[in-house]
C-alpha positions in Angstrom: 84.3 129.6 37.5 83.5 126.0 36.8 79.9 124.9 37.4 81.2 121.5 38.5 83.5 123.2 40.9 80.7 125.3 42.3 78.6 122.2 42.9 81.6 120.4 44.5 82.1 123.4 46.8 78.4 123.3 47.8 78.6 119.6 48.5 81.8 120.2 50.5 79.9 122.7 52.6 77.0 120.3 53.2 79.4 117.6 54.2 81.2 119.9 56.6 77.9 121.0 58.3 76.8 117.3 58.4 80.0 116.6 60.4 79.2 119.5 62.7 75.7 118.2 63.2 77.1 114.8 64.0 79.2 116.2 66.8 76.2 118.2 68.1 74.1 115.0 68.1 76.8 113.1 69.9 77.2 115.8 72.5 73.4 116.0 73.2 73.1 112.2 73.4 76.0 112.2 76.0 74.9 115.2 78.0 74.2 113.0 81.0 77.2 110.6 80.6 79.7 110.9 83.5 83.1 112.2 82.4 82.0 112.7 78.7 84.0 115.5 77.0 82.4 117.7 74.4 83.3 117.3 70.7 83.5 120.3 68.4 84.0 120.6 64.6 86.7 123.0 63.4 86.5 124.4 59.9 89.4 125.3 57.6 89.4 126.5 54.0 90.7 124.6 51.0 91.6 127.2 48.3 92.4 126.2 44.7 94.8 128.2 42.4 93.0 130.9 40.4 94.0 133.1 37.5 93.3 136.8 37.1 90.3 136.2 35.0 88.9 133.0 36.4 88.2 132.0 40.0 88.3 128.3 41.0 86.1 127.7 43.9 87.7 125.5 46.6 86.1 123.7 49.5 86.0 123.5 53.2 87.5 120.7 55.4 86.7 119.8 59.0 88.5 118.3 61.9 87.0 117.1 65.2 88.4 118.4 68.5 87.6 117.3 72.0 87.5 119.5 75.1 89.2 116.9 77.3 90.9 119.4 79.5 87.7 121.2 80.3 86.3 119.7 83.5 82.7 118.9 83.9 80.6 119.8 87.0 80.8 117.6 90.1 77.7 115.5 90.8 77.6 114.2 94.4 76.3 110.6 95.0 75.7 108.3 98.0 78.4 105.8 97.0 81.9 106.0 98.5 83.3 104.3 95.4 82.2 107.0 93.0 85.3 109.1 92.4 85.9 112.5 90.8 89.2 114.4 90.2 89.2 118.0 91.4 91.9 119.2 89.1 94.2 117.6 86.5 94.7 114.0 85.9 93.0 110.8 84.7 92.1 107.5 86.3 94.0 104.5 84.9 91.7 101.7 83.9 92.2 98.3 82.2 90.0 96.4 79.8 89.4 92.7 79.9 92.6 92.0 78.0 94.8 94.0 80.4 95.4 97.0 78.1 95.6 100.3 80.0 93.7 103.5 79.2 92.9 106.9 80.7 89.5 108.1 81.8 87.7 110.8 83.8 84.6 108.6 84.2 84.7 107.7 87.9 81.3 106.0 88.5 82.9 102.8 90.0 81.0 99.9 91.5 82.2 96.6 92.9 81.9 93.7 90.5 81.5 90.0 91.4 85.2 89.6 92.2 85.3 92.8 94.3 87.1 94.9 91.6 86.0 98.5 91.1 84.7 98.9 87.5 83.0 101.8 85.8 79.8 101.9 83.8 81.7 100.9 80.6 83.3 97.8 82.3 86.8 99.2 82.7 88.7 98.2 85.9 90.2 100.9 88.2 94.0 100.4 88.7 96.2 101.3 91.7 99.1 100.2 93.8 98.6 97.9 96.8 100.1 98.1 100.3 101.4 94.5 100.4 105.0 95.7 100.2 104.5 98.8 102.3 103.6 102.4 101.3 103.5 102.4 97.5 105.5 104.6 95.2 104.3 105.4 91.6 106.2 104.3 88.5 106.2 107.8 86.9 106.8 106.7 83.3 104.7 103.6 83.0 102.0 101.3 84.2 104.2 98.7 85.8 103.2 97.6 89.3 99.5 98.5 88.9 96.9 96.0 90.0 93.1 96.1 90.1 91.7 97.9 93.1 89.8 95.2 94.9 87.4 96.1 97.8 86.1 92.6 98.4 85.0 92.4 102.1 87.6 90.2 103.8 86.9 87.9 106.7 87.6 88.6 110.3 91.1 90.0 110.9 93.0 90.3 114.2 96.4 92.0 114.6 98.7 91.4 117.6 100.2 94.3 119.4 103.8 95.0 118.6 104.4 98.7 119.4 102.9 101.3 121.8 103.6 104.2 124.0 103.0 105.1 127.6 103.7 108.7 128.6 103.0 109.8 132.2 104.3 112.0 135.0 105.7 110.3 138.1 105.3 112.3 141.3 108.7 113.5 142.5 107.4 113.7 146.1 106.6 109.9 146.2 108.1 107.9 149.0 111.0 105.7 148.2 110.0 102.0 148.2 112.3 99.6 150.1 114.3 97.3 147.8 112.8 94.2 149.5 109.3 95.3 148.7 109.7 96.3 145.1 107.1 94.8 142.7 109.9 93.1 140.7 110.4 90.8 143.8 106.7 89.6 143.3 106.0 89.1 147.0 102.8 89.4 148.8 104.1 92.5 150.6 105.0 94.3 147.4 104.6 98.1 147.5 104.6 100.6 144.7 104.2 104.3 144.1 101.8 104.3 141.1 99.9 101.8 139.1 98.2 101.8 135.7 97.1 99.3 133.1 97.1 98.9 129.3 95.1 96.7 127.0 97.0 94.9 124.3 96.1 92.1 121.9 97.5 88.6 121.3 97.9 86.8 118.0 94.2 85.7 117.9 92.9 89.2 118.8 92.2 88.4 122.5 92.6 91.3 124.9 95.4 91.0 127.4 95.5 93.4 130.3 99.0 94.5 131.4 99.6 96.0 134.9 102.3 98.7 135.0 103.8 99.4 138.4 106.0 102.4 139.0 108.1 102.4 142.1 110.5 105.1 143.3 113.8 103.4 144.3 115.9 106.5 145.0 115.9 110.2 144.1 115.4 110.5 140.3 115.3 106.7 140.0 112.2 104.6 139.2 111.5 100.9 138.6 108.9 100.0 136.0 107.5 96.5 136.3 105.0 94.9 134.0 102.7 92.0 134.9 100.0 90.0 133.2 96.7 90.7 135.0 95.4 87.2 134.3 98.3 85.8 136.5 97.4 88.0 139.5 96.3 86.6 142.8 92.6 87.2 143.2 91.7 90.0 145.5 95.3 91.1 146.2 97.3 91.1 143.0 100.7 90.0 144.4 102.2 87.6 143.9 101.6 87.1 140.2 102.1 83.6 138.8 105.3 83.5 136.8 106.5 86.9 138.0 107.0 90.1 136.0 107.0 90.0 132.3 109.7 92.7 132.2 111.2 95.4 134.4 113.1 98.5 133.5 114.9 101.2 135.5 114.3 104.8 134.5 116.6 107.7 135.5 115.4 111.3 135.4 117.5 114.5 135.3 116.1 117.5 137.2 118.3 119.7 135.1 116.2 118.7 132.1 113.0 119.8 133.8 112.2 116.3 135.0 112.7 114.6 131.7 114.6 111.3 131.3 118.4 111.5 131.6 120.5 111.0 128.5 121.8 107.7 129.8 118.3 106.4 130.8 116.5 103.6 128.9 113.6 105.1 126.9 111.4 102.0 126.3 110.5 98.6 127.7 110.2 95.4 125.7 108.3 92.2 126.6 106.5 89.3 125.0 102.7 89.5 125.3 101.3 86.2 126.7 100.0 84.4 123.7 101.1 87.2 121.5 104.1 88.9 119.8 107.1 90.9 121.0 105.9 94.3 122.2 107.9 97.5 122.7 106.4 100.3 124.7 107.9 103.8 124.2 108.6 105.6 127.5 110.7 108.4 126.1 108.3 111.2 127.2 108.0 110.1 130.8 108.6 112.9 133.3 109.2 113.3 137.0 107.7 116.5 138.4 106.3 117.5 141.7 102.8 116.8 140.6 100.4 113.8 141.0 100.7 110.8 138.8 99.1 111.7 135.5 98.9 109.7 132.3 99.4 112.0 129.3 99.1 109.4 126.5 98.9 105.6 126.2 98.3 103.7 123.1 99.2 100.4 121.4 98.6 99.0 117.9 96.8 95.8 117.1 93.1 95.0 117.2 90.5 92.4 118.2 88.8 90.3 115.5 86.7 92.7 113.4 84.9 92.5 110.0 85.2 94.9 107.1 82.0 97.0 107.0 82.8 99.8 104.5 85.4 101.3 102.2 86.7 104.9 102.4 88.9 106.7 99.9 91.0 109.7 100.8 91.9 112.8 98.8 95.3 111.2 97.8 93.5 108.1 96.5 94.3 105.8 99.4 91.6 103.1 99.7 90.9 102.1 103.3 89.0 99.1 104.6 86.9 100.2 107.5 86.3 97.6 110.3 83.5 97.2 112.8 85.7 98.7 115.5 86.3 101.8 113.5 89.9 101.0 112.5 91.0 101.9 109.0 93.5 99.7 107.1 95.1 101.0 103.8 94.6 98.5 101.0 95.4 100.4 97.8 96.4 103.8 96.5 94.6 104.9 93.3 97.0 105.9 90.5 96.4 109.0 88.4 98.0 109.8 85.0 98.4 112.9 82.8 99.9 114.1 79.6 101.2 117.5 78.4 98.3 118.0 76.0 95.1 116.2 77.1 93.1 117.6 74.2 95.2 115.6 71.8 94.5 112.3 73.5 92.7 109.8 71.3 89.1 109.2 72.4 87.8 105.6 72.3 84.4 104.0 73.0 83.6 103.9 76.7 84.8 107.4 77.7 88.5 106.3 77.6 91.5 107.8 76.0 94.8 106.4 74.7 98.1 108.3 74.1 98.3 110.2 70.8 101.2 111.4 68.8 100.7 115.0 69.9 99.4 114.4 73.4 102.8 114.0 75.0 104.2 111.2 77.2 102.0 109.8 80.0 103.2 110.4 83.6 101.7 108.8 86.7 101.4 109.9 90.3 99.0 110.3 93.2 96.2 112.7 94.0 97.2 116.0 95.5 100.9 115.7 94.4 103.0 116.4 91.3 100.3 118.6 89.7 97.5 116.0 90.1 94.2 117.0 91.5 92.6 115.7 94.6 90.2 112.7 94.6 86.7 113.3 95.8 84.9 110.2 97.1 81.1 110.1 96.8 81.1 112.3 93.6 81.5 111.9 89.9 82.4 114.3 87.1 79.5 115.1 84.8 79.5 115.8 81.1 80.9 119.2 80.1 78.2 119.6 77.4 76.1 122.7 77.6 72.7 122.0 76.0 72.0 125.6 75.2 75.3 125.9 73.2 74.6 122.6 71.4 71.1 123.7 70.3 72.4 127.0 69.1 75.1 125.3 67.1 72.4 122.9 65.7 70.4 125.9 64.4 73.5 127.5 62.9 74.5 124.3 61.2 71.0 123.8 59.8 71.0 127.3 58.3 74.5 126.8 56.8 73.6 123.4 55.4 70.5 124.9 53.7 72.6 127.7 52.2 75.1 125.3 50.9 72.4 123.2 49.4 71.1 126.3 47.6 74.6 126.7 46.1 74.5 123.2 44.9 71.0 123.6 43.5 71.9 126.8 41.7 74.9 125.1 40.1 72.7 122.3 39.0 70.1 124.7 37.5 72.8 126.6 35.6 74.1 123.3 34.3 70.7 122.5 33.0 70.6 125.8 31.2 74.0 125.0 29.6 72.8 121.6 28.5 69.6 123.0 27.0 71.5 125.4 24.8 72.2 122.5 22.5 68.5 121.6 22.1 
């Protein structure tokens, strides 16, 4: 056995334990860092060739591994923009130069431009709803834009679609042709009446009056008027007449549903607004009183953004004063076949490694990706008890290796002193 080899082996052991203590120190320092993944030191032996009568001491080498696939505990917060992933996947973030990285650190806050950035300054990326419901680019980061939750100004949306489903009483009296509401005379008669609120292009409420008149067995006229054009106190006649009329035909053989040849909607132009189509396909004619089952239209009055809500699939909604939710973005997630082989970088981010596999993207709750949890963040997966135990073990091993080095040095002194 070479004394120099013995000392080199001892030095190798001390260096290996120093590396282990370095990862322990890093883990303890980041035990409260959101999304931090524990680092561990793996040891492997380095054996030198030996002869039958002489042993050559080798060394020990180390490699650092990261428990990236080991999720940390969820820590709930009071901020809607704090995000955690319950399951597999990583957030896609960009640095100031536009380079893309992966991270599990979801403590996002709004910066001065309204973009969501985490504590390390990386910007959350997603797909916007400008071109409709987004679809992920599964093998790249094309199409991703910063998720911006800057409060917009007042918004108003004109009504364009709606539905009105009701039951018309089969026992209603037939209205004479000369007295139908579509004639817009002072003597107009009708079987049923209801109203619907819609919105014009500036968000002003427009009240539409719907008149249903039985014209013959299984036949009904629907006439729509603008309430603002009604004669005060009486209604009829309306200035300008009906906005639109439609004739519905019912089939008793279909349990009072609309006949196959009957129209199923009515289209009109809202005064000061856009073209509006009201779905009437589920209207019925039964021997029962007039009953409205469902009535609704899209559009809204002017309203300001008051908050942001994020769903489990990563859809970012702007919440308005009136309670409406408008989708703005959908947060993109990414994953690789071997997350533990990603390359860790400063700021709790990761880049693709040679052994990590190809990056694929998608949305929360689909394609093997976990759900997003708003108002929470993933904590560090470091266990302090384990780290302190490893620290004690490393300290003991370091001391033992130093004794090997010291013994080799003492023996070398004895050898040198033989000449004196």
